[in-house]
All heavy atoms as an XYZ file, in Angstrom:
943
protein
N     -29.805     77.694     48.114
C     -28.464     77.536     47.683
C     -28.145     75.972     47.666
O     -28.496     75.303     48.629
C     -27.436     78.238     48.555
C     -26.034     78.210     48.137
C     -25.871     79.236     47.048
O     -26.681     80.061     46.683
N     -24.751     79.189     46.326
N     -27.505     75.597     46.568
C     -27.090     74.147     46.408
C     -25.558     74.106     46.434
O     -25.025     74.775     45.593
C     -27.761     73.541     45.186
C     -27.204     72.126     45.044
C     -29.194     73.552     45.304
N     -24.977     73.261     47.283
C     -23.552     73.077     47.233
C     -23.310     71.802     46.460
O     -23.835     70.711     46.716
C     -23.063     72.888     48.667
C     -21.576     72.642     48.857
C     -20.764     73.792     48.311
C     -21.243     72.299     50.305
N     -22.383     71.942     45.531
C     -22.044     70.908     44.563
C     -20.542     70.581     44.706
O     -19.731     71.413     44.572
C     -22.386     71.312     43.139
C     -21.991     70.051     42.189
C     -23.836     71.515     42.959
N     -20.242     69.334     45.072
C     -18.840     68.958     45.301
C     -18.515     67.699     44.478
O     -19.071     66.680     44.662
C     -18.602     68.709     46.722
C     -17.118     68.312     47.043
C     -18.934     69.885     47.613
N     -17.464     67.821     43.587
C     -17.034     66.769     42.818
C     -15.801     66.010     43.496
O     -15.112     66.614     44.282
C     -16.505     67.169     41.474
C     -17.484     68.031     40.648
C     -17.184     69.473     40.840
O     -16.682     69.902     41.747
O     -17.589     70.244     39.822
N     -15.689     64.798     43.150
C     -14.526     64.007     43.678
C     -14.283     62.863     42.685
O     -15.080     62.600     41.822
C     -14.740     63.476     45.061
O     -15.812     62.564     45.043
N     -13.107     62.299     42.835
C     -12.667     61.167     41.980
C     -11.785     61.383     40.851
O     -11.407     60.449     40.177
N     -11.422     62.577     40.606
C     -10.476     62.887     39.473
C      -9.092     62.323     39.802
O      -8.817     61.899     40.967
N      -8.293     62.334     38.815
C      -6.873     61.819     39.132
C      -6.122     61.511     37.789
O      -6.559     61.953     36.737
N      -5.150     60.749     37.867
C      -4.284     60.359     36.731
C      -4.615     58.963     36.327
O      -4.710     58.093     37.203
C      -2.809     60.469     37.181
C      -1.761     59.965     36.155
C      -1.866     60.819     34.943
C      -0.365     59.998     36.821
N      -4.848     58.740     35.039
C      -5.147     57.406     34.580
C      -4.440     57.224     33.194
O      -4.252     58.210     32.506
C      -6.720     57.231     34.475
C      -7.269     58.182     33.496
C      -7.026     55.748     34.119
N      -4.149     56.016     32.891
C      -3.431     55.739     31.619
C      -4.545     55.673     30.444
O      -5.774     55.437     30.725
C      -2.672     54.454     31.622
C      -1.503     54.610     32.486
C      -0.573     53.300     32.452
O      -1.112     52.248     32.171
N       0.730     53.433     32.587
N      -4.090     55.912     29.317
C      -4.923     55.727     28.102
C      -5.601     54.286     28.147
O      -4.906     53.371     28.386
C      -4.184     55.961     26.854
C      -4.962     55.460     25.530
C      -3.733     57.416     26.686
N      -6.916     54.308     27.886
C      -7.607     52.996     27.905
C      -8.156     52.671     29.240
O      -8.835     51.677     29.427
N      -7.747     53.403     30.315
C      -8.207     53.106     31.631
C      -9.544     53.711     31.964
O     -10.174     54.198     31.117
N      -9.947     53.469     33.198
C     -11.211     53.912     33.678
C     -11.093     54.725     34.881
O     -10.174     54.620     35.720
C     -12.105     52.673     34.024
O     -12.335     51.908     32.828
N     -12.121     55.568     35.104
C     -12.162     56.464     36.306
C     -13.604     56.710     36.612
O     -14.530     56.802     35.645
C     -11.467     57.736     36.029
C     -10.842     58.560     37.155
C      -9.787     57.698     37.924
C     -10.084     59.739     36.572
N     -14.024     56.813     37.929
C     -15.440     57.215     38.207
C     -15.416     58.461     39.002
O     -14.728     58.531     40.089
C     -16.093     56.078     39.026
C     -17.577     56.351     39.172
C     -18.314     55.176     39.843
N     -18.213     55.223     41.273
C     -19.144     54.665     42.091
N     -20.222     54.064     41.555
N     -18.973     54.765     43.313
N     -16.070     59.427     38.580
C     -16.333     60.706     39.208
C     -17.598     60.649     40.040
O     -18.550     59.986     39.591
C     -16.288     61.825     38.267
C     -15.138     62.035     37.314
C     -15.304     63.244     36.375
C     -13.826     61.999     38.092
N     -17.572     61.297     41.209
C     -18.733     61.375     42.068
C     -19.096     62.883     42.235
O     -18.127     63.722     42.189
C     -18.547     60.760     43.350
O     -18.290     59.365     43.211
N     -20.297     63.184     42.469
C     -20.720     64.589     42.689
C     -21.811     64.502     43.688
O     -22.897     64.005     43.499
C     -21.206     65.244     41.389
S     -22.004     66.805     41.594
N     -21.597     65.143     44.832
C     -22.549     65.228     45.892
C     -23.198     66.646     45.845
O     -22.504     67.619     45.757
C     -21.928     64.970     47.242
N     -24.508     66.681     46.047
C     -25.247     67.885     46.032
C     -25.961     68.034     47.320
O     -26.661     67.053     47.728
C     -26.192     68.097     44.781
N     -25.988     69.157     47.975
C     -26.739     69.324     49.209
C     -27.308     70.704     49.261
O     -26.877     71.630     48.554
C     -25.811     69.137     50.445
O     -24.721     70.112     50.366
N     -28.304     70.881     50.166
C     -28.914     72.196     50.362
C     -30.352     72.248     49.819
O     -31.068     73.252     49.971
N     -30.659     71.167     49.096
C     -32.012     71.116     48.553
C     -32.327     69.624     48.263
O     -31.403     68.890     48.011
C     -32.116     71.940     47.150
C     -33.378     72.150     46.624
C     -33.383     72.973     45.232
N     -34.738     73.180     44.815
C     -35.345     74.419     44.904
N     -34.777     75.299     45.623
N     -36.506     74.553     44.419
N     -33.650     69.396     48.080
C     -33.988     67.937     47.780
C     -33.244     67.534     46.488
O     -33.523     68.151     45.445
C     -35.450     67.803     47.703
O     -35.809     66.489     47.226
N     -32.486     66.463     46.672
C     -31.737     66.026     45.387
C     -32.696     65.569     44.312
O     -32.367     65.672     43.131
C     -30.856     64.864     45.871
C     -29.824     64.463     44.849
C     -28.856     65.399     44.414
C     -29.859     63.210     44.218
C     -27.951     65.034     43.510
C     -28.891     62.848     43.272
C     -27.945     63.778     42.966
N     -33.863     65.101     44.718
C     -34.776     64.653     43.698
C     -35.366     65.816     42.849
O     -35.975     65.608     41.764
C     -35.981     63.911     44.329
C     -35.546     62.611     44.958
C     -36.716     61.944     45.670
N     -36.382     60.729     46.306
C     -36.319     59.556     45.727
N     -36.692     59.457     44.449
N     -35.946     58.418     46.447
N     -35.103     66.990     43.213
C     -35.665     68.146     42.514
C     -34.611     68.696     41.578
O     -34.845     69.693     40.838
C     -36.057     69.311     43.534
O     -34.904     69.887     44.118
N     -33.492     68.046     41.447
C     -32.407     68.569     40.677
C     -32.040     67.673     39.518
O     -31.887     66.412     39.650
C     -31.061     68.549     41.537
C     -31.124     69.405     42.768
C     -29.878     69.181     43.599
C     -31.409     70.848     42.463
N     -31.964     68.300     38.328
C     -31.385     67.601     37.155
C     -29.925     67.914     37.212
O     -29.526     68.891     37.698
C     -32.001     68.257     35.844
N     -29.088     66.927     36.930
C     -27.648     67.007     37.073
C     -26.871     66.833     35.763
O     -27.284     66.146     34.846
C     -27.193     65.934     38.100
C     -27.853     66.039     39.421
S     -27.493     67.493     40.334
C     -25.691     67.323     40.655
N     -25.717     67.492     35.699
C     -24.972     67.365     34.419
C     -23.516     67.362     34.695
O     -23.077     67.822     35.815
N     -22.748     66.885     33.799
C     -21.295     66.947     33.784
C     -20.802     67.671     32.636
O     -21.301     67.440     31.468
C     -20.640     65.521     33.815
C     -20.775     64.809     35.087
C     -21.727     63.840     35.451
C     -19.938     64.892     36.233
N     -21.509     63.338     36.680
C     -20.406     63.962     37.188
C     -18.807     65.663     36.505
C     -19.793     63.787     38.458
C     -18.167     65.475     37.729
C     -18.556     64.588     38.723
N     -19.829     68.564     32.778
C     -19.202     69.283     31.744
C     -17.676     69.188     31.983
O     -17.248     68.793     33.028
C     -19.677     70.732     31.756
C     -21.102     71.021     31.449
C     -22.116     70.705     32.387
C     -21.548     71.373     30.198
C     -23.443     70.897     32.137
C     -22.837     71.581     29.955
C     -23.845     71.280     30.882
N     -16.959     69.529     30.947
C     -15.523     69.570     31.015
C     -14.924     70.650     30.360
O     -15.554     71.161     29.365
C     -14.906     68.165     30.590
C     -15.058     67.932     29.109
C     -14.564     66.499     28.766
N     -14.583     66.327     27.337
C     -14.433     65.060     26.802
N     -14.073     64.043     27.612
N     -14.463     64.926     25.506
N     -13.760     71.100     30.730
C     -13.016     72.152     30.073
C     -11.534     71.866     29.998
O     -10.966     71.664     31.076
C     -13.351     73.501     30.762
C     -12.812     74.651     29.969
C     -13.393     76.068     30.447
O     -13.963     76.084     31.530
N     -13.339     77.046     29.602
N     -11.011     71.776     28.910
C      -9.599     71.636     28.646
C      -8.947     73.004     28.477
O      -9.600     73.893     28.077
C      -9.332     70.777     27.495
N      -7.658     73.101     28.752
C      -6.964     74.443     28.637
C      -7.124     75.020     27.222
O      -6.910     74.261     26.246
C      -5.503     74.092     28.909
C      -5.569     72.864     29.816
C      -6.771     72.101     29.292
N      -7.580     76.231     27.146
C      -7.692     76.874     25.753
C      -8.873     76.500     25.077
O      -9.087     76.997     23.972
N      -9.763     75.696     25.678
C     -10.982     75.266     24.987
C     -12.198     75.756     25.723
O     -12.163     76.095     27.004
C     -11.022     73.798     24.819
C      -9.932     73.193     23.896
C     -10.144     71.754     23.653
C      -9.117     71.267     22.609
N      -9.328     69.871     22.280
N     -13.391     75.712     25.144
C     -14.593     76.099     25.749
C     -15.131     74.942     26.540
O     -14.767     73.766     26.320
C     -15.640     76.493     24.688
C     -15.317     77.750     23.953
C     -16.361     78.179     22.980
O     -17.408     77.435     22.825
O     -16.281     79.243     22.406
N     -15.962     75.267     27.502
C     -16.666     74.194     28.329
C     -17.463     73.400     27.395
O     -18.214     73.873     26.590
C     -17.428     74.863     29.435
C     -17.847     73.896     30.431
C     -18.325     74.561     31.756
N     -17.221     75.231     32.398
C     -17.257     75.681     33.689
N     -18.362     75.530     34.355
N     -16.239     76.364     34.131
N     -17.391     72.068     27.608
C     -18.001     71.115     26.732
C     -19.013     70.286     27.575
O     -18.657     69.781     28.637
C     -17.042     70.252     26.046
C     -17.529     69.067     25.147
C     -16.438     68.078     24.883
O     -15.341     68.168     25.327
O     -16.645     67.283     23.963
N     -20.125     70.009     26.974
C     -21.113     69.100     27.575
C     -20.677     67.664     27.526
O     -20.251     67.235     26.495
C     -22.445     69.240     26.905
C     -23.458     68.205     27.321
C     -24.030     68.142     28.511
C     -23.844     67.155     26.424
C     -24.890     67.170     28.965
C     -24.665     66.129     26.823
C     -25.221     66.165     28.037
N     -20.785     66.993     28.654
C     -20.391     65.519     28.696
C     -21.593     64.603     28.836
O     -21.802     63.729     28.081
C     -19.345     65.354     29.909
C     -19.075     63.837     30.002
C     -18.105     66.208     29.704
N     -22.332     64.878     29.901
C     -23.442     63.996     30.178
C     -24.430     64.733     31.065
O     -24.021     65.606     31.857
C     -23.001     62.738     30.825
N     -25.712     64.283     31.061
C     -26.740     64.844     31.904
C     -27.690     63.722     32.272
O     -27.875     62.805     31.584
C     -27.455     66.013     31.288
N     -28.413     63.968     33.386
C     -29.344     63.007     33.857
C     -30.513     63.638     34.467
O     -30.414     64.679     35.185
C     -28.694     62.010     34.816
C     -29.625     60.822     35.156
C     -28.320     62.629     36.137
C     -28.896     59.656     35.907
N     -31.720     63.167     34.205
C     -32.991     63.751     34.741
C     -33.059     63.462     36.238
O     -32.306     62.745     36.872
C     -34.164     63.133     34.099
O     -34.306     61.720     34.326
N     -33.950     64.194     36.932
C     -34.083     64.015     38.354
C     -34.366     62.565     38.743
O     -33.956     62.168     39.845
C     -35.196     64.956     38.839
C     -36.581     64.591     38.420
C     -37.218     64.856     37.214
C     -37.459     63.634     39.127
N     -38.388     64.239     37.202
C     -38.631     63.509     38.278
C     -37.419     62.997     40.297
C     -39.679     62.704     38.676
C     -38.458     62.246     40.709
C     -39.620     62.041     39.886
N     -35.075     61.915     37.917
C     -35.435     60.498     38.294
C     -34.424     59.464     37.842
O     -34.388     58.433     38.311
C     -36.781     60.156     37.627
O     -36.574     60.164     36.124
N     -33.536     59.945     36.988
C     -32.474     58.995     36.460
C     -32.989     58.200     35.309
O     -32.242     57.476     34.676
N     -34.213     58.443     34.817
C     -34.722     57.733     33.703
C     -34.136     58.124     32.418
O     -33.950     57.463     31.531
C     -36.260     57.895     33.637
C     -36.817     57.268     32.371
C     -36.879     57.175     34.860
N     -33.937     59.601     32.226
C     -33.395     60.066     31.011
C     -31.927     60.439     31.203
O     -31.485     61.103     32.146
C     -34.161     61.259     30.623
C     -35.703     60.983     30.341
C     -36.430     62.192     29.871
N     -36.446     63.268     30.932
C     -37.285     63.326     31.910
N     -38.210     62.311     32.030
N     -37.240     64.278     32.766
N     -31.168     60.012     30.226
C     -29.781     60.373     30.235
C     -29.367     60.940     28.880
O     -29.968     60.561     27.851
C     -28.865     59.226     30.524
O     -29.052     58.100     29.688
C     -29.126     58.672     32.035
N     -28.325     61.796     28.811
C     -27.852     62.406     27.638
C     -26.339     62.389     27.612
O     -25.769     62.556     28.745
C     -28.399     63.877     27.604
C     -29.827     64.032     27.827
C     -30.310     64.057     29.091
C     -30.780     64.095     26.889
C     -31.723     64.202     29.491
C     -32.179     64.237     27.189
C     -32.575     64.365     28.404
O     -33.899     64.506     28.730
N     -25.814     62.295     26.402
C     -24.314     62.359     26.313
C     -23.803     63.100     25.192
O     -24.520     63.236     24.108
C     -23.817     60.855     26.079
C     -24.163     59.967     27.275
C     -25.310     59.165     27.286
C     -23.277     59.941     28.340
C     -25.559     58.294     28.366
C     -23.563     59.044     29.437
C     -24.750     58.311     29.452
O     -24.971     57.504     30.589
N     -22.692     63.678     25.389
C     -22.035     64.422     24.283
C     -21.507     63.373     23.290
O     -21.244     62.211     23.613
N     -21.377     63.787     22.007
C     -20.975     62.797     20.964
C     -19.611     62.214     21.231
O     -19.472     60.997     20.896
C     -21.031     63.553     19.646
C     -22.389     63.878     19.103
O     -23.356     63.223     19.671
O     -22.431     64.722     18.303
N     -18.710     62.984     21.814
C     -17.394     62.475     21.998
C     -17.253     61.376     23.048
O     -16.219     60.744     23.173
C     -16.456     63.669     22.266
O     -16.824     64.309     23.458
N     -18.242     61.248     23.870
C     -18.186     60.253     25.057
C     -19.175     59.126     24.885
O     -19.198     58.237     25.679
C     -18.295     60.937     26.382
C     -17.321     62.115     26.522
C     -19.765     61.481     26.609
N     -20.087     59.227     23.947
C     -21.092     58.174     23.840
C     -20.422     56.828     23.645
O     -19.493     56.594     22.900
C     -21.956     58.448     22.520
C     -23.043     59.536     22.829
C     -23.838     59.813     21.573
C     -24.937     60.939     21.887
N     -25.629     61.209     20.633
N     -20.956     55.869     24.371
C     -20.448     54.484     24.380
C     -19.299     54.224     25.277
O     -18.926     53.110     25.525
N     -18.731     55.271     25.878
C     -17.583     55.149     26.742
C     -17.920     55.608     28.200
O     -17.401     55.046     29.133
C     -16.360     55.977     26.222
C     -15.909     55.573     24.901
C     -14.568     56.153     24.510
N     -14.763     57.596     24.415
C     -14.041     58.496     25.109
N     -13.139     58.049     26.004
N     -14.229     59.799     24.965
N     -18.767     56.605     28.318
C     -19.083     57.221     29.591
C     -20.564     56.839     29.969
O     -21.355     56.662     29.042
C     -18.927     58.758     29.534
C     -17.574     59.236     29.553
C     -16.450     58.455     29.230
C     -17.368     60.617     29.708
C     -15.167     58.918     29.089
C     -16.088     61.081     29.623
C     -14.952     60.353     29.365
N     -20.794     56.792     31.284
C     -22.083     56.478     31.668
C     -22.460     57.359     32.950
O     -21.582     57.353     33.926
C     -22.215     55.062     32.065
N     -23.552     58.010     32.909
C     -23.898     58.866     34.044
C     -25.000     58.118     34.757
O     -25.892     57.367     34.163
C     -24.406     60.208     33.603
C     -24.639     61.172     34.785
C     -25.646     60.090     32.675
C     -24.999     62.611     34.409
N     -25.003     58.214     36.109
C     -26.095     57.568     36.940
C     -26.162     58.407     38.188
O     -25.374     59.283     38.479
C     -25.711     56.147     37.313
O     -24.424     56.110     38.018
N     -27.278     58.134     38.949
C     -27.442     58.871     40.244
C     -28.082     57.961     41.255
O     -28.764     56.944     40.890
C     -28.325     60.096     40.005
C     -29.735     59.780     39.540
C     -30.476     61.094     39.141
N     -30.671     61.998     40.308
C     -30.903     63.297     40.172
N     -30.929     63.828     38.970
N     -31.098     64.070     41.248
N     -27.757     58.286     42.449
C     -28.256     57.570     43.581
C     -28.992     58.577     44.503
O     -28.299     59.323     45.178
C     -27.249     56.796     44.339
C     -27.816     55.905     45.424
O     -28.872     56.226     46.022
O     -27.148     54.882     45.789
N     -30.315     58.676     44.289
C     -31.025     59.791     45.116
C     -30.918     59.593     46.568
O     -31.066     60.542     47.375
C     -32.480     59.830     44.627
C     -32.515     60.577     43.241
O     -31.534     61.089     42.669
N     -33.584     60.434     42.562
N     -30.750     58.357     47.027
C     -30.681     58.075     48.471
C     -29.329     58.611     49.056
O     -29.305     59.017     50.243
C     -30.682     56.640     48.708
N     -28.332     58.807     48.154
C     -27.044     59.220     48.571
C     -26.776     60.665     48.134
O     -25.708     61.224     48.398
C     -25.901     58.334     47.956
C     -25.831     56.896     48.374
C     -24.741     56.137     47.656
C     -25.686     56.779     49.888
N     -27.847     61.328     47.461
C     -27.661     62.657     46.922
C     -26.356     62.804     46.111
O     -25.645     63.753     46.131
C     -27.553     63.614     48.161
C     -28.853     63.730     48.900
O     -29.907     63.213     48.505
N     -28.796     64.370     50.066
N     -26.161     61.782     45.226
C     -24.917     61.746     44.485
C     -25.191     61.336     43.082
O     -26.016     60.427     42.767
C     -23.913     60.770     45.177
O     -23.638     61.176     46.570
C     -22.611     60.746     44.355
N     -24.452     61.893     42.117
C     -24.427     61.555     40.797
C     -23.078     61.117     40.391
O     -22.084     61.573     40.941
C     -24.907     62.711     39.809
C     -23.951     63.868     39.915
C     -25.002     62.277     38.433
N     -22.976     60.106     39.537
C     -21.755     59.511     39.097
C     -21.509     59.579     37.661
O     -22.418     59.682     36.858
C     -21.740     57.959     39.472
C     -21.978     57.685     40.963
C     -23.291     57.397     41.353
C     -20.943     57.811     41.874
C     -23.592     57.126     42.683
C     -21.325     57.565     43.260
C     -22.531     57.232     43.655
N     -20.234     59.669     37.334
C     -19.842     59.542     35.908
C     -18.737     58.479     35.741
O     -17.623     58.655     36.263
C     -19.304     61.006     35.393
C     -18.944     60.978     33.917
C     -20.202     60.843     33.087
C     -18.173     62.232     33.620
N     -19.154     57.350     35.170
C     -18.221     56.232     34.935
C     -17.565     56.561     33.589
O     -18.295     56.582     32.620
C     -18.927     54.920     34.949
C     -18.068     53.712     34.587
C     -16.979     53.543     35.741
O     -17.248     53.603     36.880
N     -15.817     53.256     35.240
N     -16.249     56.612     33.578
C     -15.524     56.925     32.327
C     -14.647     55.700     32.031
O     -13.730     55.414     32.761
C     -14.716     58.189     32.530
C     -15.556     59.414     32.955
S     -14.568     60.917     32.992
C     -13.416     60.530     34.413
N     -14.939     55.120     30.884
C     -14.111     53.954     30.406
C     -13.369     54.311     29.121
O     -13.785     55.250     28.404
C     -15.090     52.767     30.172
C     -15.808     52.416     31.389
O     -15.259     52.416     32.536
N     -17.022     51.935     31.310
N     -12.339     53.527     28.917
C     -11.606     53.717     27.614
C     -11.268     55.119     27.404
O     -11.413     55.701     26.360
C     -12.475     53.199     26.444
C     -11.625     53.140     25.143
O     -10.378     52.983     25.208
N     -12.263     53.189     24.045
N     -10.592     55.609     28.451
C     -10.206     57.080     28.409
C      -9.166     57.306     27.303
O      -8.262     56.593     27.142
C      -9.713     57.565     29.706
C     -10.893     57.770     30.808
C     -10.345     57.628     32.211
C     -11.540     59.118     30.495
N      -9.272     58.515     26.734
C      -8.362     58.935     25.650
C      -7.763     60.229     26.081
O      -8.160     60.927     26.990
C      -9.168     59.175     24.445
C     -10.035     58.001     23.924
C     -10.853     58.410     22.670
C     -11.644     57.153     22.267
N     -12.495     57.496     21.001
N      -6.526     60.581     25.448
C      -5.898     61.805     25.861
C      -6.789     63.043     25.697
O      -6.677     63.994     26.432
C      -4.800     61.796     24.813
C      -4.487     60.388     24.451
C      -5.828     59.833     24.453
N      -7.687     62.953     24.732
C      -8.611     64.190     24.548
C      -9.662     64.296     25.661
O     -10.361     65.251     25.674
C      -9.260     64.073     23.132
C      -9.906     62.824     22.823
C      -9.047     61.882     22.025
O      -7.869     61.772     22.348
O      -9.620     61.247     21.103
N      -9.734     63.292     26.517
C     -10.677     63.402     27.650
C     -10.039     64.192     28.857
O     -10.779     64.459     29.749
C     -11.014     61.978     28.164
C     -11.857     61.213     27.148
O     -12.777     61.783     26.551
O     -11.564     59.974     26.999
N      -8.764     64.462     28.759
C      -8.113     65.131     29.805
C      -8.690     66.591     29.901
O      -8.650     67.346     28.909
C      -6.632     65.210     29.589
C      -5.805     65.814     30.704
S      -4.061     65.349     30.682
C      -3.591     65.967     29.030
N      -9.182     67.017     31.069
C      -9.761     68.184     31.360
C     -10.099     68.315     32.790
O     -10.023     67.405     33.598
C     -11.054     68.352     30.432
N     -10.609     69.493     33.084
C     -11.273     69.668     34.451
C     -12.758     69.334     34.238
O     -13.339     69.894     33.291
C     -11.171     71.088     34.985
C     -11.850     71.321     36.279
C      -9.649     71.429     35.188
N     -13.178     68.460     35.094
C     -14.616     68.013     34.942
C     -15.479     68.779     35.989
O     -15.059     68.766     37.205
C     -14.697     66.506     35.111
C     -14.321     65.852     33.838
C     -13.034     65.825     33.455
C     -15.216     65.157     33.058
C     -12.557     65.131     32.292
C     -14.904     64.520     31.864
C     -13.594     64.475     31.476
O     -13.234     63.875     30.320
N     -16.493     69.311     35.549
C     -17.372     70.076     36.421
C     -18.741     69.385     36.553
O     -19.290     68.991     35.538
C     -17.610     71.452     35.979
C     -16.413     72.336     35.922
C     -15.614     72.422     34.785
C     -16.013     73.084     37.029
C     -14.432     73.194     34.765
C     -14.865     73.895     37.044
C     -14.114     73.876     35.805
O     -13.030     74.663     35.797
N     -19.289     69.352     37.780
C     -20.681     68.894     38.042
C     -21.560     70.116     38.206
O     -21.177     71.133     38.740
C     -20.699     67.999     39.194
S     -22.304     67.323     39.707
N     -22.755     69.889     37.596
C     -23.667     71.060     37.811
C     -25.113     70.543     38.084
O     -25.552     69.453     37.709
C     -23.735     71.814     36.380
N     -25.881     71.443     38.782
C     -27.120     71.103     39.253
C     -28.190     72.152     38.727
O     -27.871     73.393     38.698
C     -27.239     71.120     40.802
N     -29.301     71.626     38.321
C     -30.326     72.531     37.748
C     -31.608     72.301     38.559
O     -32.064     71.141     38.770
C     -30.611     72.087     36.249
C     -31.798     72.795     35.654
C     -31.862     72.379     34.214
C     -33.156     72.809     33.545
N     -33.357     74.230     33.570
N     -32.121     73.368     39.064
C     -33.321     73.286     39.939
C     -34.594     73.283     38.996
O     -35.148     74.358     38.802
C     -33.368     74.415     40.995
C     -34.549     74.274     41.867
C     -32.096     74.461     41.742
N     -34.833     72.115     38.523
C     -36.008     72.120     37.583
C     -36.186     70.555     37.166
O     -35.260     69.774     37.262
C     -35.682     72.838     36.355
O     -36.625     72.636     35.368
N     -37.348     70.268     36.847
C     -37.658     68.967     36.343
C     -37.370     68.877     34.843
O     -37.632     67.766     34.322
C     -39.079     68.595     36.662
C     -39.487     68.475     38.180
C     -40.868     68.130     38.361
C     -38.549     67.578     38.990
N     -36.962     69.961     34.268
C     -36.707     69.958     32.788
C     -35.198     69.818     32.605
O     -34.431     70.483     33.159
C     -37.138     71.314     32.208
C     -36.831     71.411     30.707
C     -38.655     71.540     32.424
N     -34.874     68.777     31.854
C     -33.449     68.514     31.577
C     -32.822     69.490     30.569
O     -33.610     70.054     29.731
C     -33.258     67.139     31.046
C     -34.131     66.135     31.784
O     -34.337     66.248     32.979
O     -34.565     65.090     31.189
N     -31.559     69.626     30.558
C     -30.899     70.405     29.633
C     -29.449     69.904     29.483
O     -28.834     69.382     30.387
C     -30.887     71.870     29.927
O     -30.298     72.649     28.902
C     -30.071     72.173     31.243
N     -28.931     70.095     28.306
C     -27.503     69.887     27.954
C     -26.768     71.217     27.801
O     -25.548     71.154     27.403
C     -27.392     69.008     26.702
O     -27.892     69.771     25.566
C     -28.095     67.689     26.838
N     -27.384     72.243     28.066
C     -26.884     73.602     27.825
C     -26.361     74.113     29.223
O     -26.912     74.134     30.198
C     -27.968     74.539     27.412
C     -27.643     75.977     27.351
C     -26.559     76.446     26.583
C     -28.430     76.952     27.972
C     -26.211     77.694     26.512
C     -28.110     78.263     27.927
C     -27.006     78.639     27.177
O     -26.687     80.012     27.086
N     -24.974     74.447     29.152
C     -24.292     74.890     30.376
C     -25.055     75.992     31.110
O     -25.136     76.116     32.322
C     -22.909     75.206     30.134
N     -25.541     76.963     30.286
C     -26.220     78.101     30.804
C     -27.542     77.773     31.505
O     -28.057     78.632     32.176
N     -28.044     76.535     31.347
C     -29.209     76.238     31.953
C     -29.081     75.668     33.416
O     -30.076     75.443     34.054
N     -27.860     75.603     33.860
C     -27.661     75.061     35.169
C     -27.400     76.173     36.147
O     -26.890     77.221     35.863
C     -26.384     74.108     35.176
C     -26.756     72.756     34.574
C     -26.649     72.651     33.185
C     -27.175     71.712     35.290
C     -26.976     71.388     32.570
C     -27.514     70.507     34.742
C     -27.363     70.410     33.394
O     -27.722     69.120     32.800
N     -27.861     75.874     37.420
C     -27.901     76.983     38.402
C     -26.737     77.006     39.389
O     -26.313     77.965     39.853
C     -29.152     76.788     39.225
C     -30.423     76.852     38.376
O     -30.659     77.847     37.727
O     -31.165     75.806     38.356
N     -26.177     75.782     39.659
C     -25.109     75.646     40.579
C     -23.979     74.740     39.950
O     -24.309     73.748     39.368
C     -25.652     74.990     41.896
C     -26.745     75.872     42.533
C     -28.052     75.563     42.305
C     -26.411     76.968     43.254
C     -29.046     76.338     42.887
C     -27.397     77.727     43.814
C     -28.696     77.427     43.662
O     -29.675     78.208     44.221
N     -22.776     75.087     40.320
C     -21.661     74.411     39.796
C     -20.597     74.039     40.910
O     -20.519     74.794     41.894
C     -20.898     75.274     38.825
C     -21.683     75.520     37.598
C     -22.696     76.436     37.323
C     -21.511     74.835     36.345
N     -23.134     76.293     36.068
C     -22.461     75.328     35.384
C     -20.662     73.833     35.859
C     -22.644     74.876     34.067
C     -20.745     73.369     34.542
C     -21.709     73.958     33.650
N     -19.948     72.956     40.641
C     -18.890     72.554     41.593
C     -17.598     73.282     41.209
O     -17.588     73.961     40.246
N     -16.528     73.027     42.003
C     -15.269     73.615     41.734
C     -14.451     72.868     40.621
O     -13.497     73.420     40.102
C     -14.423     73.643     43.055
C     -14.990     74.536     44.102
C     -15.026     76.006     43.624
O     -13.981     76.533     43.141
N     -16.194     76.663     43.768
N     -14.863     71.727     40.276
C     -14.230     70.955     39.247
C     -13.176     69.967     39.866
O     -12.575     70.152     40.958
N     -12.911     68.894     39.084
C     -11.900     67.976     39.437
C     -11.152     67.543     38.265
O     -11.705     67.315     37.128
C     -12.611     66.615     40.072
O     -11.626     65.725     40.574
C     -13.542     65.864     39.121
N      -9.792     67.516     38.393
C      -8.933     67.335     37.235
C      -8.903     65.847     36.841
O      -8.656     64.983     37.724
C      -7.566     67.805     37.570
C      -6.450     67.643     36.494
C      -6.666     68.452     35.286
O      -6.895     69.635     35.412
N      -6.625     67.890     34.142
N      -9.012     65.610     35.593
C      -8.724     64.255     35.054
C      -7.543     64.337     34.095
O      -7.672     65.097     33.118
C     -10.016     63.718     34.324
C      -9.638     62.406     33.579
C     -11.136     63.493     35.348
N      -6.577     63.576     34.369
C      -5.357     63.595     33.510
C      -5.277     62.172     32.969
O      -5.192     61.175     33.656
C      -4.074     63.919     34.401
O      -4.335     65.197     34.944
C      -2.910     63.993     33.458
N      -5.097     62.120     31.636
C      -4.806     60.851     30.935
C      -3.473     60.791     30.277
O      -3.090     61.738     29.489
C      -5.974     60.724     29.798
C      -5.850     59.403     29.121
C      -7.350     60.909     30.386
N      -2.765     59.883     30.769
C      -1.367     59.787     30.290
C      -1.239     58.664     29.233
O      -1.908     57.622     29.293
C      -0.421     59.472     31.449
O      -0.690     58.111     31.959
N      -0.343     58.974     28.228
C      -0.186     57.990     27.111
C       1.101     57.229     27.345
O       1.884     57.503     28.186
C      -0.255     58.702     25.809
O       0.698     59.741     25.722
């Protein structure tokens, strides 16, 4: 069992920045591929970013490319999502997910464990 806990959400103005953190425990963090997804009210869960177990490979959804950056610190068992130039359409609950595999995926169904989510609110 892997426990996934997000933190760092909050209220930010349009154009501002926010950094989300996600800590995973219960299994060797190096064995986990990690991803971020988001879901706005009335919308389907959307892929945001993913990172391989080593951190070498990263993937981004089209709507966040060039603005968001995913990274991980395996010594801290933590993955980060740096969000810059936030827009009103970025407002959502952000979920961190862990995949017990060395194979990366951007597909939500491919992840094994999920956090409870953290709210990001963007005010204009």
